[in-house]
C-alpha positions in Angstrom: 108.7 55.3 93.0 107.4 54.1 90.2 104.0 55.3 91.5 105.1 58.9 92.1 106.6 58.4 88.6 103.4 57.7 87.1 101.2 60.7 88.9 100.4 63.7 87.1 102.6 67.0 86.7 100.7 69.0 89.3 101.4 66.2 92.1 105.4 66.4 90.9 105.6 70.1 91.6 107.3 71.5 94.3 104.9 72.7 97.4 105.9 76.0 97.3 104.1 78.6 100.3 101.8 78.4 102.9 98.9 79.8 100.5 99.6 77.0 98.1 96.0 76.8 96.7 96.3 72.8 95.7 97.9 71.8 98.7 95.9 73.6 100.5 93.0 71.5 98.8 95.1 67.9 99.4 94.9 68.5 103.0 91.7 69.8 102.7 91.0 65.6 101.6 93.9 63.6 104.1 91.7 65.8 107.0 88.0 64.3 105.0 90.0 60.9 105.4 91.4 61.7 109.0 87.7 63.1 110.0 86.4 59.6 109.0 89.0 57.6 111.2 88.1 59.6 114.4 84.6 59.5 114.1 83.7 56.4 113.0 86.3 54.2 113.8 85.0 54.6 118.2 81.1 55.0 116.7 82.0 51.0 114.8 83.1 49.6 117.5 80.3 50.6 120.1 77.1 50.6 118.0 75.9 47.8 115.9 76.5 50.2 112.9 79.0 47.3 111.1 76.8 44.4 110.5 78.4 41.3 107.8 75.5 43.1 105.0 77.4 46.2 105.2 81.2 45.2 105.7 82.3 45.7 102.4 81.0 49.7 102.3 82.9 50.1 105.3 85.7 48.2 104.2 86.0 50.3 101.0 85.5 53.2 103.1 88.6 52.3 105.1 91.3 51.5 102.5 90.3 54.3 100.6 91.6 56.5 103.6 94.2 54.3 103.7 95.2 55.2 100.3 95.2 59.3 100.6 97.7 58.9 103.2 99.5 56.7 101.1 99.9 59.4 98.5 100.4 62.1 100.9 103.7 60.3 102.5 104.9 59.4 98.5 103.6 62.3 96.6 103.0 65.7 98.7 105.3 65.7 101.9 108.4 65.0 99.8 107.9 67.8 98.0 107.0 70.2 100.0 109.7 73.4 100.4 111.4 73.7 103.3 114.0 76.6 104.7 117.5 75.5 105.5 119.7 78.7 107.2 117.9 80.8 105.9 117.2 79.9 102.2 114.2 78.3 100.2 115.5 74.8 99.1 113.4 73.5 96.2 115.8 70.8 95.3 113.3 67.1 94.9 115.7 65.2 96.5 116.5 67.5 99.5 113.2 67.8 100.4 112.7 64.4 100.8 115.3 63.8 102.8 114.1 66.6 105.3 110.7 64.9 105.9 112.3 61.2 106.1 113.9 63.2 109.0 111.1 65.1 111.0 108.5 63.3 113.4 105.8 63.9 111.5 107.2 61.1 109.0 107.5 59.1 111.5 103.7 59.1 112.9 103.0 59.1 109.2 104.5 56.2 109.0 103.2 54.4 112.0 99.6 55.3 110.9 99.8 53.1 108.3 100.8 50.2 110.7 98.9 47.4 109.7 96.9 46.1 112.2 94.2 44.7 110.0 96.3 41.5 109.3 94.9 40.5 112.8 91.1 40.7 111.4 91.9 37.2 109.8 92.0 35.8 113.5 90.0 38.5 115.3 87.8 39.1 112.9 87.1 42.7 111.3 87.2 44.8 114.7 87.5 48.4 114.2 89.8 49.4 117.2 92.7 48.2 114.8 92.7 51.2 112.9 93.4 53.0 115.8 96.8 53.9 114.4 95.0 56.1 111.7 93.9 58.7 114.4 98.1 59.2 114.6 98.4 61.2 111.4 96.7 64.6 113.4 99.5 66.9 112.3 97.8 67.1 109.2 94.9 67.9 110.2 96.5 70.9 112.0 98.5 72.1 109.4 95.1 72.3 107.4 94.0 74.3 110.0 97.3 76.7 109.7 97.5 76.9 106.0 93.5 77.1 105.4 93.5 80.5 108.0 95.9 82.2 106.3 94.0 82.4 103.1 90.5 82.8 104.4 89.8 86.5 105.2 87.8 86.1 108.0 89.7 83.1 110.0 87.9 83.4 112.9 84.5 82.4 111.5 86.3 79.2 110.8 88.1 78.8 114.4 84.4 79.3 116.0 83.6 76.3 114.0 86.4 73.8 114.6 86.4 74.8 118.5 82.6 73.4 118.5 83.6 70.2 116.5 85.9 69.9 119.6 82.8 70.2 121.7 80.5 67.6 119.1 83.3 64.7 119.2 83.8 64.9 123.2 80.0 64.5 123.4 80.3 61.8 120.3 83.2 59.7 122.3 81.0 60.2 125.7 78.1 58.5 123.8 79.7 55.9 122.3 81.5 55.1 125.8 77.4 55.4 127.3 76.1 52.6 125.2 79.0 50.3 124.9 78.3 50.1 129.1 74.9 49.8 128.2 76.0 46.6 126.1 78.4 45.8 128.6 75.1 45.4 131.3 72.3 44.9 129.6 70.3 47.1 127.3 67.7 48.0 129.8 69.3 45.6 132.8 68.6 49.1 134.9 66.8 52.1 135.1 70.2 54.1 134.4 71.7 52.5 131.0 70.5 52.7 127.5 67.0 51.0 127.6 67.3 50.6 123.2 64.5 52.2 122.3 64.3 54.0 119.3 67.4 55.2 117.7 70.7 54.4 119.9 73.0 57.0 118.8 70.5 60.0 119.4 69.9 58.6 122.8 72.8 57.9 124.2 74.4 61.5 122.3 71.3 62.9 124.3 72.4 61.3 127.1 76.3 62.6 127.1 75.1 66.6 125.7 73.1 65.9 129.5 75.6 64.8 131.8 78.9 66.5 130.0 77.2 70.1 130.1 76.3 69.2 133.8 71.8 70.0 132.6 70.8 67.0 135.2 67.4 65.2 135.1 69.5 62.3 134.4 68.7 58.8 136.2 71.0 57.8 138.9 73.4 55.0 138.3 72.8 52.2 140.5 76.1 49.9 140.3 79.5 51.2 141.1 80.4 51.1 137.9 78.1 53.8 137.1 78.4 55.8 139.5 82.1 55.9 139.2 81.3 57.0 135.3 78.7 59.2 136.0 81.6 60.5 138.4 84.4 61.0 135.3 81.5 61.7 133.3 80.9 65.0 134.9 84.4 66.1 136.4 85.5 65.7 132.6 82.2 67.4 131.7 83.2 70.8 133.7 86.9 70.1 132.8 86.3 70.4 129.0 83.2 72.5 129.1 85.3 75.0 130.7 88.4 75.2 128.1 85.8 75.0 125.4 84.2 78.0 126.7 87.4 80.0 127.4 88.7 78.8 123.7 85.5 80.1 122.5 86.1 83.5 124.5 89.4 84.1 122.9 88.7 83.4 119.2 85.8 86.1 120.0 87.9 88.3 121.5 90.7 87.9 119.0 87.9 88.2 116.2 87.1 91.7 117.4 90.4 92.7 118.7 89.9 96.0 115.9 86.7 96.9 117.6 87.5 97.0 121.2 90.8 99.1 120.3 88.0 101.4 118.7 86.0 101.8 121.3 88.6 102.7 124.1 89.9 105.0 122.2 86.7 106.5 121.9 85.6 106.3 125.3 88.7 107.4 126.7 89.0 110.9 123.7 85.3 111.0 125.2 86.3 111.1 128.8 88.6 113.3 128.3 86.1 116.0 126.6 84.2 116.2 129.2 86.8 116.3 131.7 87.3 119.9 130.5 84.5 120.2 129.5 84.8 120.3 126.0 81.5 122.4 123.7 78.5 119.2 123.1 78.7 120.3 119.3 82.9 119.5 119.2 82.3 116.4 120.9 79.5 115.2 118.7 81.9 116.2 115.8 84.3 114.0 117.7 82.4 111.0 118.0 81.5 111.7 114.3 84.9 111.0 113.2 85.2 108.3 114.5 82.5 106.4 113.7 83.5 107.2 110.0 86.8 106.3 110.0 86.3 103.2 111.5 83.4 102.2 109.1 85.4 103.5 106.2 88.9 102.2 107.4 88.2 99.1 109.3 91.1 101.1 111.7 92.3 104.4 113.2 95.8 104.7 112.1 96.9 102.7 108.4 100.6 103.8 109.4 99.9 102.2 112.8 99.6 98.9 111.3 102.2 99.2 108.4 104.7 100.0 111.1 105.2 97.4 111.9 106.2 95.5 108.6 109.9 95.7 107.1 110.4 98.4 105.2 110.1 96.5 101.7 106.8 95.3 102.3 105.4 98.1 103.6 107.3 99.9 100.0 105.0 97.3 98.2 101.7 98.2 99.7 102.6 101.7 99.3 102.8 100.9 95.5 99.5 98.9 95.1 97.7 101.9 97.7 98.8 104.8 96.4 100.6 104.9 93.2 98.0 105.8 90.3 97.0 108.6 91.8 100.6 110.4 92.7 101.7 109.2 89.3 99.1 111.0 88.4 100.3 114.6 89.8 101.9 116.5 87.0 104.2 118.2 89.0 106.2 114.5 89.8 106.0 113.5 86.2 109.6 113.2 85.3 110.9 111.9 88.2 112.6 110.0 89.4 110.6 106.2 89.4 112.9 105.8 93.0 111.9 108.6 94.2 108.0 108.5 93.8 108.5 104.5 95.8 110.2 106.7 98.5 107.4 109.7 99.2 104.9 106.7 98.7 105.7 105.6 102.0 105.5 109.4 103.6 101.8 109.9 102.5 99.6 109.4 105.4 95.6 109.7 105.7 93.3 112.0 107.0 89.4 112.3 107.5 87.8 115.2 107.7 84.2 115.4 108.4 81.7 118.0 106.1 82.1 121.7 107.1 86.2 120.3 108.0 88.9 123.2 107.0 91.3 121.9 104.5 93.6 124.7 104.7 92.4 128.5 105.4 93.1 131.3 103.8 96.6 133.2 105.0 98.0 130.1 106.6 101.7 129.0 106.2 101.3 125.4 103.1 103.4 123.1 104.2 101.4 120.2 102.9 100.1 118.6 99.8 97.2 117.0 99.5 95.5 114.2 97.2 91.4 113.2 97.2 91.6 109.4 97.8 87.4 109.6 98.2 85.2 112.4 98.4 84.8 116.0 97.5 86.2 119.3 98.7 85.4 122.7 97.7 88.3 126.3 97.2 85.6 128.9 99.0 85.9 132.6 99.3 84.1 135.8 98.3 82.9 138.7 100.6 81.0 136.2 102.6 83.2 133.6 102.8 81.0 131.2 101.5 81.0 131.6 97.7 82.4 128.3 96.3 84.7 128.6 93.2 85.6 125.3 92.3 85.0 121.6 93.8 87.5 119.4 93.9 86.6 115.2 93.4 88.7 111.9 94.1 92.1 111.3 93.0 92.6 115.8 92.0 95.6 117.5 93.7 95.9 120.9 95.2 98.7 122.4 97.4 101.6 120.8 96.0 103.3 124.7 94.8 103.5 125.2 98.7 105.8 121.5 99.3 108.7 123.4 97.1 107.9 127.2 98.4 110.8 129.3 99.3 111.1 131.2 102.5 109.1 128.5 105.0 106.2 128.4 103.0 103.9 130.4 101.0 100.4 131.6 102.3 97.3 129.8 100.9 95.7 132.3 98.6 91.6 130.4 100.0 90.3 128.3 102.1 89.7 125.0 101.2 86.3 123.0 103.1 85.6 119.2 102.8 81.8 118.7 101.3 80.3 115.6 103.0 83.4 113.1 104.6 86.4 113.1 102.5 89.6 111.0 103.4 92.6 112.6 101.7 96.6 111.8 101.6 98.7 114.8 102.9 102.4 114.3 102.0 104.2 117.5 104.2 107.3 119.3 103.3 109.9 118.1 105.6 109.6 114.6 104.4 110.0 115.3 100.9 112.8 117.1 101.6 114.5 114.8 103.5 113.4 112.5 100.3 114.8 115.4 98.0 118.5 114.8 99.4 119.2 111.8 97.8 117.2 113.0 94.6 119.4 116.1 93.2 117.8 115.8 89.7 114.7 115.2 90.3 114.4 118.5 93.0 115.9 120.7 90.2 113.5 119.3 87.8 110.4 120.0 90.8 111.4 123.7 92.0 111.8 124.1 88.0 108.1 123.6 87.7 107.3 125.0 90.6 109.2 128.7 89.5 107.4 128.1 86.0 103.8 127.9 87.9 104.3 130.7 90.0 105.9 132.8 87.0 102.9 132.0 85.0 99.8 132.7 88.0 101.6 136.0 88.8 101.9 136.9 85.0 98.4 136.1 84.7 97.2 138.0 87.8 99.3 141.2 86.5 97.4 140.9 83.0 93.7 140.4 84.5 94.3 143.4 87.2 95.5 145.7 84.9 92.4 145.3 82.4 90.0 145.2 85.6 92.2 148.1 87.8 88.4 147.5 90.5 86.7 144.1 90.5 83.2 144.0 88.3 80.8 142.4 89.3 80.7 139.9 86.2 80.7 136.4 84.5 83.7 137.2 82.7 85.8 137.8 85.7 84.4 135.2 88.0 85.4 132.9 85.4 89.0 134.5 85.6 89.3 134.5 89.3 87.8 130.2 89.2 90.5 129.7 86.9 93.2 131.3 88.9 92.4 129.8 92.1 92.2 126.1 90.1 95.7 126.7 89.2 96.9 128.2 93.3 95.5 125.1 94.6 97.5 122.8 91.8 94.2 121.2 89.6 94.0 121.3 86.2 90.8 122.4 84.8 89.6 119.5 83.5 90.2 118.1 86.8 87.6 120.8 89.1 84.3 121.4 88.7 83.7 125.8 88.6 80.8 126.5 90.6 78.9 129.9 91.0 
């Protein structure tokens, strides 16, 4: 254990989580060492690449890989935290004992059995390093941990599945050269004739055999016939497995898009069966396309509903708190009430020209602009733009606290371009306020004060202007009132004529 005590402090630390980057980097080196043995042991055994002139380089690389194995067993694995009875264990002594009880520890120890001692009797035979392949569990752990930190893990899965196929071809090339050397290079038309690069020629043979391309010389001896039959059977079996795995990997990577396509196709089929007008169908298709391109999903809540309540709150706080905290109506309220309210926000996408709310309808929602713009319109023709609300603006919050089932909307609000809005229903807010009576009093007081201020200002304006004049002064006053009615301070709104 003196070697362990002398290791740097980074190696003596507890390895905590699945996304511990230091440990993932170490597993990468362990995987490299394992792949050195997996790929080169059969090649050095079959092909004449290990010669007396370069044997010391091969041995240096072998023992460097063995050193990595030893460090993994003595330094890293005993410091891997684990869960016992629901508790995460950090004690180094307990972690070491837990590792020594696992099946992995036994495999790791067996992988370092020093069969190289037989070198003194048999010579340097790479097959004596075969136990090094038993450290395969480190390879699988590296795959799991790497996929956990990658944003597009399916790319790595495709690469890994392809490497499985390449390794099968590699092993077949090694066997083909060994058989050719056993029978004699160039002794028959079927075996390797010894010309050109031996590995490339044998690998080419393996590709044509396992993928069953054909065009190979006919085997002549019984041994060659049996080997070729086994090759064909293994090739069909292995290749079909690889194709199936690749299909699963690609299917998992595109499952969200497949779901989106299925939803849109079913909706289009439904609209066609009921002869919905083409312009409505086109708008529905546009909504599907834009929602998928902007969010990567159709419904954010459907994704988050699988998470525990605490995790959904953490995500909602990170995503929505900065926007909601700017709403003056909720300033001074209980912080926990705002957190509960964040979980009730739902995201809705509006297309250009869609009405978010119409004049005269009962308002039961508050809107927060996440992205895009909306316009408050009115006038005799219903097209005069009074206020343009941009990202981060809020409107309709008074309706959440109005008495008598909701107040009437005083103007039309239309999406100007694509607009992504957060919506909070009055029902959801009331269910939350039951648990926060002080915040409820504060909100109702603010709502009454704002409504009273609006009413007083309206009376003063109409007392000065019994009949509406067509003047710039009147339009500025009307814009100001509409801005207050939708719940947006003047600095957050852009008035336009």
